[in-house]
C-alpha positions as CSV (number, residue, x, y, z in Angstrom):
1,I,-4.5,-11.4,11.3
2,D,-1.6,-13.1,12.9
3,Y,0.7,-10.2,12.9
4,E,3.7,-12.4,13.7
5,V,3.1,-14.6,10.7
6,F,2.9,-11.6,8.3
7,S,5.5,-9.3,9.6
8,D,8.5,-11.7,9.6
9,K,10.0,-11.2,6.1
10,N,12.8,-13.8,6.8
11,K,10.3,-16.6,6.8
12,Y,9.3,-16.0,3.2
13,N,10.6,-16.3,-0.3
14,S,10.7,-12.7,-1.5
15,T,11.9,-13.6,-5.0
16,L,8.8,-15.1,-6.7
17,F,8.9,-12.1,-9.2
18,S,11.8,-10.7,-11.2
19,S,13.6,-7.9,-9.3
20,N,14.1,-6.3,-12.6
21,D,10.5,-5.4,-12.7
22,F,8.3,-3.1,-10.6
23,N,5.8,-5.6,-9.2
24,I,2.4,-4.5,-8.2
25,T,0.2,-7.0,-6.3
26,Y,-3.5,-7.4,-5.4
27,C,-4.6,-10.2,-3.2
28,G,-8.3,-11.2,-2.8
29,H,-11.5,-11.8,-4.5
30,L,-11.8,-10.6,-8.1
31,Y,-15.2,-8.9,-7.8
32,D,-15.6,-5.8,-9.9
33,Y,-16.3,-3.6,-6.8
34,K,-12.8,-4.7,-5.4
35,G,-11.4,-2.5,-8.3
36,I,-10.1,-5.3,-10.7
37,P,-11.4,-3.4,-13.8
38,L,-9.4,-0.4,-12.6
39,I,-6.3,-2.5,-12.2
40,I,-6.7,-3.9,-15.8
41,E,-7.1,-0.5,-17.2
42,A,-4.0,0.8,-15.4
43,A,-2.0,-2.2,-16.6
44,K,-2.9,-1.5,-20.2
45,I,-1.2,1.9,-19.8
46,L,1.5,1.0,-17.5
47,N,2.9,-1.8,-19.6
48,E,6.3,-1.5,-18.1
49,Y,5.1,-2.6,-14.8
50,K,4.1,-6.2,-13.8
51,F,0.7,-6.6,-12.1
52,H,0.1,-9.7,-10.0
53,I,-3.3,-10.8,-9.1
54,V,-3.4,-13.4,-6.3
55,G,-6.7,-15.1,-5.5
56,G,-10.1,-15.3,-7.1
57,K,-12.4,-18.0,-8.3
58,E,-11.5,-19.7,-11.6
59,Q,-14.6,-18.2,-13.3
60,D,-13.6,-14.7,-12.3
61,I,-10.0,-15.2,-13.4
62,Q,-11.2,-16.3,-16.8
63,R,-13.7,-13.4,-17.1
64,H,-10.9,-10.8,-16.3
65,K,-8.2,-12.6,-18.4
66,K,-10.2,-11.8,-21.5
67,N,-9.7,-8.0,-21.1
68,S,-6.2,-8.1,-19.5
69,P,-2.9,-7.1,-21.1
70,T,0.1,-9.5,-20.9
71,N,1.7,-7.6,-18.0
72,I,-1.1,-8.9,-15.7
73,I,-0.3,-12.4,-14.2
74,F,-3.1,-14.3,-12.5
75,H,-1.7,-16.5,-9.9
76,G,-5.0,-17.9,-8.8
77,H,-6.2,-18.9,-5.4
78,K,-3.3,-19.6,-2.9
79,N,-3.4,-21.1,0.6
80,Y,-3.3,-18.5,3.4
81,N,0.3,-19.5,4.5
82,K,1.5,-18.9,0.9
83,V,0.2,-15.3,0.6
84,P,3.1,-13.6,2.4
85,H,5.5,-14.9,-0.3
86,Y,3.6,-12.9,-2.9
87,L,3.4,-9.9,-0.7
88,Y,7.1,-9.8,0.1
89,S,8.0,-10.3,-3.6
90,S,6.1,-7.1,-4.4
91,D,7.1,-3.5,-4.7
92,L,3.5,-2.1,-4.2
93,L,0.3,-3.6,-2.8
94,L,-3.2,-2.4,-3.9
95,I,-6.6,-2.0,-2.3
96,P,-8.4,-0.2,-5.2
97,Y,-12.0,-0.7,-4.0
98,C,-14.8,1.2,-5.7
99,K,-16.6,3.9,-3.9
100,R,-19.9,2.3,-4.3
101,G,-19.0,-1.1,-2.8
102,N,-21.9,-3.6,-3.1
103,K,-25.0,-4.4,-1.2
104,Y,-23.2,-6.9,1.0
105,S,-20.0,-4.9,1.5
106,P,-20.7,-1.1,1.5
107,S,-17.6,0.9,1.1
108,T,-18.4,3.0,4.1
109,V,-18.1,0.1,6.6
110,T,-15.5,-2.2,5.0
111,S,-12.6,-3.5,7.1
112,P,-10.4,-5.3,4.7
113,I,-8.2,-7.9,6.5
114,K,-5.8,-7.6,3.5
115,L,-5.1,-4.0,4.7
116,F,-3.7,-5.2,7.9
117,E,-1.8,-8.1,6.3
118,Y,-0.3,-5.5,3.8
119,L,0.6,-3.0,6.4
120,S,2.5,-5.6,8.5
121,T,4.9,-6.2,5.6
122,K,6.0,-2.6,5.5
123,I,5.6,-2.6,1.7
124,P,3.9,0.5,0.3
125,V,0.2,0.2,0.1
126,L,-2.0,2.2,-2.4
127,C,-5.7,2.5,-1.3
128,S,-8.8,4.0,-2.8
129,D,-9.9,7.0,-0.6
130,I,-13.2,5.3,0.6
131,V,-14.6,5.9,4.1
132,G,-14.3,2.3,5.0
133,I,-10.5,2.4,4.6
134,K,-10.0,5.9,5.9
135,N,-11.7,4.8,9.2
136,W,-8.7,2.5,9.8
137,V,-5.7,4.3,8.4
138,S,-4.4,7.7,7.5
139,E,-1.9,9.0,4.9
140,S,0.9,8.4,7.4
141,E,0.4,4.6,6.8
142,V,-0.8,4.3,3.2
143,T,-1.1,6.4,0.0
144,F,-4.5,7.2,-1.2
145,F,-6.0,7.9,-4.5
146,K,-9.4,9.1,-5.6
147,A,-11.7,6.0,-5.8
148,D,-12.7,4.7,-9.3
149,K,-10.5,7.3,-11.0
150,L,-7.9,5.9,-13.5
151,T,-5.6,8.9,-13.8
152,P,-5.1,9.6,-10.1
153,F,-4.5,5.8,-9.7
154,I,-1.8,5.7,-12.4
155,E,-0.3,9.0,-11.0
156,M,0.0,7.5,-7.5
157,I,1.6,4.3,-8.8
158,H,4.2,6.3,-10.5
159,F,4.7,8.5,-7.4
160,I,5.3,5.5,-5.2
161,K,7.6,3.9,-7.7
162,N,9.7,7.1,-8.0
163,H,9.9,7.7,-4.3
164,R,10.1,4.1,-2.9
165,N,13.8,4.3,-2.0
166,T,13.8,7.8,-0.6
167,E,12.0,6.9,2.6
168,E,14.2,4.0,3.5
């Protein structure tokens, strides 16, 4: 990634989402192994939060919309230079990958570029505790939850929301 591009908050509009809401964002493809079904299930329970999904092919967006509550907003595919606007408008960034991965992207060897884009913003990042992510970062940089598990995912979202201003 171009760290200089992603790390300069002043270059971007950070008001795309309402500041009255707790805004949780996922950017990337909408394949199931990326954790999209987990986000949808969490949003059904956490209806007081706004979930923003940036990216995906139109067919995947339509497939996931069928099961999604109204507090999930699908923004569709965005040009790379527009992505930081969405990140900086967020309170929490998600990488909820499944433990199993898929045959082309096993969870043991993944190196998600989005992880480094997210980290450059200094916005809290919640990641599944898969080996492929733990190879790159530790709990001093991100918050982990047990991959594929809804309750720990929701608990960590609450934890981050409730503690986000105590570390500044």
